[in-house]
Structure formats: C-alpha cells, structure tokens
C-alpha positions as CSV (number, residue, x, y, z in Angstrom):
1,M,82.5,42.8,280.7
2,A,84.9,44.1,278.0
3,V,84.6,43.0,274.4
4,G,87.0,43.8,271.6
5,V,88.1,42.7,268.2
6,L,91.8,43.4,267.4
7,A,93.2,43.3,263.9
8,L,96.9,42.4,264.4
9,L,100.0,43.1,262.3
10,G,98.1,45.5,260.0
11,G,95.8,42.9,258.6
12,C,92.0,42.5,258.6
13,A,90.0,39.3,258.2
14,A,87.0,39.7,256.0
15,L,84.0,37.5,256.9
16,D,82.0,38.3,253.8
17,V,84.4,37.2,251.1
18,G,82.4,38.3,248.1
19,A,81.9,41.8,249.6
20,N,85.4,42.4,251.0
21,A,87.8,40.6,248.7
22,P,90.1,43.0,246.8
23,S,89.0,44.1,243.4
24,G,89.6,41.5,240.8
25,Q,90.4,38.7,243.3
26,A,86.9,37.5,244.3
27,S,87.3,34.4,242.0
28,D,90.7,33.7,243.5
29,R,89.2,33.5,247.0
30,T,86.4,31.1,246.2
31,G,86.2,28.6,249.0
32,W,88.1,30.7,251.6
33,G,86.8,30.3,255.1
34,N,87.4,31.9,258.5
35,W,89.3,29.2,260.6
36,M,90.9,29.3,264.0
37,V,94.6,29.8,264.0
38,D,96.8,27.3,265.9
39,V,98.1,28.8,269.2
40,S,101.1,26.7,270.4
41,D,102.1,28.9,273.4
42,V,101.2,31.9,275.5
43,L,104.2,33.9,276.6
44,P,104.7,36.9,278.8
45,G,104.7,40.2,276.9
46,D,107.2,43.0,277.0
47,T,105.1,45.2,279.4
48,P,102.8,44.3,282.3
49,G,99.4,43.3,281.3
50,T,100.5,42.0,277.9
51,I,101.0,38.5,276.5
52,L,102.2,37.0,273.3
53,L,100.2,34.4,271.5
54,R,102.6,32.2,269.6
55,T,100.7,31.1,266.4
56,E,101.4,29.0,263.4
57,S,99.8,29.8,260.0
58,S,100.9,30.8,256.5
59,R,102.2,34.3,256.0
60,A,101.7,34.2,252.2
61,P,98.8,36.5,251.2
62,E,97.5,34.0,248.7
63,C,97.2,31.4,251.5
64,A,95.8,33.3,254.5
65,D,94.9,36.8,255.7
66,E,96.6,38.3,258.8
67,P,95.0,36.9,262.0
68,T,92.4,38.8,264.0
69,V,91.8,38.4,267.7
70,D,88.4,38.6,269.4
71,V,88.7,39.2,273.2
72,T,85.9,39.0,275.9
73,V,86.8,39.6,279.5
74,E,84.5,38.2,282.2
75,G,86.0,38.7,285.6
76,E,89.1,36.6,285.9
77,R,88.3,34.6,282.7
78,I,89.6,36.0,279.4
79,Y,88.1,34.4,276.2
80,V,90.3,34.8,273.2
81,T,89.5,33.6,269.6
82,V,92.4,33.8,267.1
83,S,91.2,33.3,263.5
84,A,92.0,34.3,259.9
85,M,90.5,33.9,256.5
86,H,92.3,30.9,254.9
87,S,92.6,29.4,251.4
88,P,91.2,25.9,251.2
89,D,94.6,24.9,250.0
90,E,95.8,25.1,253.6
91,K,93.8,22.0,254.4
92,V,95.1,19.9,251.5
93,A,98.2,17.8,252.4
94,G,101.2,18.5,250.1
95,V,99.9,21.7,248.7
96,R,102.3,24.7,249.2
97,C,100.0,26.5,251.6
98,A,99.8,23.5,253.9
99,V,103.6,23.1,254.1
100,D,106.0,24.9,256.6
101,P,103.6,27.2,258.4
102,T,105.1,30.4,259.7
103,E,105.5,30.9,263.5
104,R,104.7,34.3,264.8
105,D,104.0,36.0,268.1
106,L,100.9,38.2,268.3
107,P,101.0,40.8,271.1
108,L,97.8,41.2,273.1
109,N,97.0,43.6,275.9
110,V,94.8,41.8,278.5
111,G,95.2,44.2,281.4
112,P,96.2,43.3,285.0
113,L,96.6,39.5,285.6
114,G,95.6,38.1,289.0
115,D,96.6,34.7,290.4
116,G,93.3,33.3,289.4
117,T,93.3,34.6,285.8
118,I,92.2,31.9,283.3
119,L,92.7,32.2,279.6
120,I,90.5,30.4,277.1
121,V,92.2,30.5,273.7
122,N,90.3,29.0,270.8
123,Q,88.3,26.9,273.3
124,E,91.5,25.6,275.1
125,T,92.0,26.6,278.7
126,W,95.3,28.0,280.0
127,E,96.4,29.1,283.5
128,L,99.1,31.5,284.8
129,A,102.6,29.9,284.9
130,D,105.6,30.8,287.0
131,S,107.2,32.2,283.8
132,G,104.7,35.0,283.6
133,G,103.0,33.4,280.6
134,F,100.4,30.8,280.6
135,A,100.4,27.0,280.6
136,R,97.8,24.8,278.9
137,C,95.6,23.1,281.5
138,D,95.3,19.4,281.4
139,L,92.5,18.2,279.1
140,Y,91.2,15.8,281.7
141,L,92.3,17.2,285.1
142,G,91.6,20.9,284.3
143,C,93.6,23.7,285.9
144,G,95.3,23.9,289.3
145,T,97.4,21.5,291.2
146,P,96.7,17.8,290.2
147,P,95.4,15.5,292.9
148,E,98.1,13.8,295.0
149,D,96.1,10.6,295.3
150,P,95.8,8.8,291.9
151,C,92.5,7.2,293.2
152,D,91.1,10.8,293.5
153,G,91.3,11.6,289.8
154,Y,93.1,10.8,286.5
155,L,90.2,8.7,285.2
156,G,89.1,11.3,282.6
157,Q,91.1,9.9,279.8
158,F,89.9,6.3,280.4
159,V,86.3,7.3,280.8
160,S,86.3,9.5,277.7
161,Q,87.3,6.5,275.6
162,L,84.5,4.2,276.8
163,D,82.0,3.5,274.1
164,V,78.9,3.0,276.2
165,P,75.3,4.3,276.1
166,Q,74.1,7.2,278.2
167,H,73.0,6.1,281.8
168,T,75.4,3.2,281.8
169,S,76.1,2.1,285.4
170,Q,79.8,2.5,286.0
171,G,82.2,3.3,288.7
172,V,85.3,2.4,290.7
173,W,85.1,-1.0,292.3
174,G,88.4,-0.7,294.2
175,C,91.7,1.2,294.1
176,D,95.0,1.2,296.0
177,G,96.8,4.0,294.1
178,T,98.6,1.7,291.7
179,W,95.9,-0.7,290.7
180,M,92.2,0.0,290.0
181,V,89.2,-2.1,289.2
182,Y,86.4,-0.4,287.3
183,S,83.0,-1.8,286.6
184,V,80.8,-1.0,283.5
185,D,77.3,-2.3,283.0
186,P,75.3,-0.9,280.0
187,A,72.2,-3.0,280.9
188,T,70.8,-0.1,283.0
189,S,70.8,2.2,280.0
190,F,68.1,0.1,278.2
191,C,65.3,0.9,280.6
192,G,66.3,4.2,282.1
193,P,68.1,4.8,285.4
194,S,66.4,4.6,288.8
195,D,69.1,5.2,291.4
196,G,71.6,3.4,289.3
197,E,69.5,0.3,288.9
198,S,67.7,-1.0,285.8
199,T,63.9,-0.5,285.9
200,C,63.2,-3.6,283.9
201,D,64.4,-7.1,283.7
202,V,67.5,-6.9,281.5
203,P,70.4,-9.4,282.0
204,S,73.6,-7.9,283.3
205,Q,76.2,-6.9,280.8
206,Q,78.8,-6.1,283.4
207,R,82.4,-5.9,282.3
208,I,85.4,-5.3,284.6
209,A,88.4,-3.2,283.7
210,I,91.7,-3.7,285.5
211,L,93.8,-0.6,285.3
212,R,97.3,0.4,286.3
213,F,98.3,4.0,287.1
214,D,101.0,5.4,284.8
215,P,102.6,8.4,286.5
216,D,104.4,9.5,283.3
217,V,101.1,10.3,281.5
218,P,99.6,10.7,284.2
219,A,96.5,8.5,283.8
220,W,95.0,5.1,284.5
221,V,95.8,2.7,281.7
222,V,93.7,-0.5,281.0
223,Q,95.6,-3.7,281.4
224,A,92.7,-6.1,280.8
225,W,89.0,-6.5,280.5
226,T,87.1,-9.4,282.0
227,T,83.6,-10.4,283.0
228,P,82.3,-11.7,286.4
229,P,82.7,-13.8,288.2
230,V,86.4,-12.8,288.6
231,T,88.9,-14.6,290.8
232,C,92.6,-14.0,291.4
233,A,93.3,-17.2,289.5
234,D,91.8,-15.5,286.5
235,V,93.6,-12.2,287.1
236,G,96.9,-13.9,287.5
237,K,96.6,-15.1,283.9
238,L,95.3,-11.8,282.5
239,V,97.5,-9.4,284.4
240,P,100.5,-11.3,285.9
241,A,102.1,-8.1,287.1
242,M,99.4,-7.5,289.7
243,P,100.6,-8.7,293.1
244,Q,98.6,-11.5,294.7
245,A,98.0,-9.5,297.9
246,T,96.6,-6.6,295.8
247,C,94.4,-8.9,293.8
248,L,93.0,-10.5,297.0
249,S,91.9,-7.0,298.2
250,F,89.7,-6.8,295.1
251,F,88.6,-10.4,294.2
252,A,88.2,-13.8,295.8
253,A,91.2,-16.2,295.5
254,S,89.4,-18.7,293.3
C-alpha cells in the first residue's frame, strides 16, 4: 500500500488555520474550512502512468488555497482526495468567490495502470476509458459493461427513491424487458422479518408500481402506483400505453 499527500501547483493547504495562516491574516481566514474540490473529468497525462484531474475552484488567494491531493493505492484501487482550504464566501450564492470558478488540470503520477484499475476520486468511482483517461462509473450500475437485459438491473435509481422502512418486503413481480411490475409492502417492517414474512398480524400495506424502461436514462421509470387487487381493466385506465397482451402476463383480465 502506498500513501502520499501531494501539494500541487506550489500551494499548501493548512488544516490548522490559526497556526498556519500567514502573519496578520488569521482574522481574515475566520470560518475557512478544508472542503473537497469538484473534479469534473480525469484525463490521460502527458507521460505513461500520469493522469490529469480537471477541477473547478477559485484561484483567487482570498477565496481558496491551492488544492492538495491525498493518494492511497491498494492493489488496483487508487483512492484520491482533492481538497483545499476555502473561504466561507465560496458557499454563498452571488458572492464573488462563488461566481465563475476557475477550471484547472492537476497532474498526478499514479504509476502503471492495468485494465482493472479503479479510481475513487472524492468518493466517486471512475474506470479506465478507451481515451486513456477515466470515465465516471454509473451511480447505480457501478463500473463495467451494463447488463444487456433491462430486467437484470437498472432498478437502483427507482429503489433508492423509495421512502419505506427497513425490512420492507419488496421485489420484482414480473418483467418483460420493457414493462415491470414491482411490489412493495411495508407491513413486514413493523414486526421484524422472518423469511420475508411478517411475524405478527399486521394488515397488508402492499402497493404495486408499474414501471417502463427508458433506454435513454437508462433506468426503470414509474408510470403508476396502485393497490391490489389489480386487473388489466384497472391498468388500462392507469397506464393506457401498456399493451393488453403484456398486462395479461402480469394481471388478470378483470
């Protein structure tokens, strides 16, 4: 494991503001904090084993110090934290320090890059791209080639938006690649799970989501919510775009 802290572009971020602020400026730096710097892209460097971190932050010394980069290498995973001491004015909309941040490329030597190298920059995951740089991994699908079958994934965005208690019984009821029916029943959460079943007598609170796959996102998008019993006569009113034959594969006709 290799660990390093790199002070880039000649600057140095001071974590103890009172002890490290320049003489006579301690009062001017009241409220300054060490915040992560936005990294918008990871580009190939000029030489093998180097990359460029494209960042956006203020270059004005009264707004922010120069960034520092903390690097930890663990096998094929490279953990990078880019941060700088910032004035609190950078977080105030309309204040000069918060307007028109400067884009800059920070060179970083990370050593030989294998096909399986993963970069974690400020807690976001990136994977090697054909360009020689890195591409940000999908927030919900992760890194690697996305699943070919929509039924085999792409539910992360929908599930992350569900406001349900822990141990809620939920899962895919049916899927044909374009349409999906998803069941959610929070009742099991009130007594604790036992193989997915409620351990006490709680009335069902089952709700049924009808979703359609949007390849442009790509993700499953809710078209309607309903409660059982559900028939295709009901679905036809809620989601007219669902073909009758598809509906019959999920629900009774009436």
